[in-house]
C-alpha positions as CSV (number, residue, x, y, z in Angstrom):
1,D,103.2,68.7,140.4
2,G,106.1,67.7,142.6
3,A,107.3,71.3,142.9
4,G,104.2,72.4,144.8
5,A,102.4,74.2,141.9
6,N,98.8,73.1,141.2
7,R,98.7,70.8,144.1
8,F,95.0,71.2,144.8
9,F,91.8,71.1,142.8
10,M,89.7,73.8,144.3
11,V,86.6,76.0,143.7
12,Y,87.7,79.5,142.8
13,A,84.9,82.1,142.8
14,G,84.1,85.8,143.1
15,A,82.2,87.6,145.8
16,N,78.9,86.3,144.4
17,V,79.6,82.8,145.8
18,A,79.0,82.8,149.6
19,E,79.9,79.1,150.3
20,V,80.7,75.9,148.6
21,L,78.0,73.5,149.7
22,R,79.7,70.4,148.3
23,L,82.7,69.4,146.2
24,E,83.0,65.7,145.1
25,V,85.5,64.0,142.9
26,Y,84.9,60.6,141.3
27,D,87.2,58.2,139.5
28,R,86.3,56.8,136.0
29,W,84.3,53.9,137.5
30,G,82.2,56.3,139.6
31,G,84.0,55.7,142.9
32,L,84.0,58.7,145.2
33,V,87.7,59.7,145.9
34,F,87.1,63.1,147.6
35,S,84.2,64.8,149.3
36,R,84.0,68.0,151.3
37,E,81.0,70.0,152.4
38,R,80.3,73.6,153.6
39,F,83.5,75.5,153.1
40,A,84.7,78.9,151.8
41,P,85.8,79.1,148.2
42,N,89.3,80.2,147.2
43,V,91.0,78.3,150.0
44,E,93.4,75.9,148.2
45,S,94.1,73.7,151.2
46,L,90.4,72.8,151.4
47,G,90.4,71.3,147.9
48,W,91.4,67.9,146.6
49,D,95.1,67.1,146.7
50,G,95.0,64.3,144.2
51,T,95.0,61.5,146.7
52,W,92.7,58.8,147.8
53,R,93.1,56.9,151.1
54,G,96.4,58.6,151.6
55,R,97.9,57.6,148.3
56,S,98.4,59.5,145.0
57,V,95.8,58.6,142.4
58,L,96.8,57.4,139.0
59,P,97.0,60.0,136.2
60,G,93.8,60.4,134.3
61,V,90.5,62.3,134.1
62,Y,88.3,62.5,137.3
63,A,84.8,63.8,137.3
64,Y,83.7,66.5,139.8
65,V,80.4,67.9,141.1
66,V,80.3,71.3,142.8
67,E,77.3,72.8,144.5
68,V,77.5,76.4,145.6
69,A,75.4,78.9,147.6
70,Y,75.3,82.3,146.0
71,A,75.2,85.6,148.0
72,D,71.7,86.2,146.9
73,G,70.5,83.0,148.5
74,T,70.2,80.8,145.4
75,T,72.2,77.7,144.7
76,G,73.9,76.3,141.6
77,R,75.5,73.1,140.5
78,L,78.5,72.6,138.2
79,S,80.2,69.5,136.9
80,G,83.0,68.5,134.7
81,G,86.4,66.8,134.6
82,V,89.8,67.5,136.1
83,T,92.9,65.9,134.7
84,V,95.6,64.6,137.0
85,V,99.1,64.6,135.5
86,R,102.1,63.4,137.3
């Protein structure tokens, strides 16, 4: 929102997640609007800020894909939707 709350879409995880291998966000037509690889979870500023090419995206539902590396050496993949509200 404009007041600074909920400004980033981020991967929040417990100690069992060692690293976020990939976070991607797609628009409704399948266009990639955000991608980041190999970063620590729980760091808001590393997440998606709701922009694409420096401009705020339109309100709507965006698909995401997350791949994580767990502390035990295994990996996992999660996907879903995030809603942008302005």
